[in-house]
N, C-alpha and C positions, 0 to 999 in steps of 0.2 A: 504494500500500500504506500504509494508515493505521497509526499506532502511537500509544501514549500519550506525552504530553509528559514524563511522569515518567521514561520509559525513555531519554530523550535525554541526550547528554553535552554538557558545556560546549564551546562553539564551534560546535555544530550550528545551522544556519540552516534554518528550517521555515516551512511554510504551515499555518495553522490551518484545519482542515476541519470540526470538529464539537465542540460543547460538550455534555457529558452530565452536567448538573448540575440541581439543583432550580430552580424558577422564580425565587426571590428571589436566589439566588447567580448564576443566569444573567443576570438584569437588571444586577447589579453588574458582572459581567465585561464585558457588552456596553457599559456606560457607560465602562469603562476602555479600551475599544478592542479587546477580544478578540472580534472578529467573524469569521465564516468568510471565509477569503481573506486575513486579516491575516498579515503577515510577522513572524516571531519569531526571536530568536536566544537561545540559552541562554548566559548569562554565567557562572553558578556554581551549584554544587550544595551544599546544606546537609547537615549531618551526619545529620539526621533525615528526609531525603528531599525537602525543599523545594527550590525552584529560584528563582534570580534570573534573570528573563527580560527581554530587551530588546524593546520594542514601540514602534516609531517612535523618538522622542527620549526616551522614558521607560524607567525600569527598574522592574519590578514583582516583588515577592516573592510566591511562591505556595507554599502548604503542599503536602505530598505527595499528599493526597487530591484536592485541586483539580487539581494537575498530572496526576494519573492519570485525571481525567475529561475532559481536553482531548485530542482526537484530532488529530494533525498528520501531515503528509507532508514528506519532505525537499524543500527548495526548490532545484531544480536550475538555476534561472535565474540564481542569484548565484554 
């Protein structure tokens, strides 16, 4: 069951399933490591809907619109 990353809470561990963004934004996210199958964890939520997301050893801040365009599933393996 896929859900939007924007709807997840701090502490959630997730698997990225799909990016629903325009080509230029998609390329940038892919370069950062946001590829289908990537393991993510939500670190914090901003006051305006943005998220701080852990991706491997990195932390990436996403605005609310971008977080809403990433489809994820709970990572049950961890």
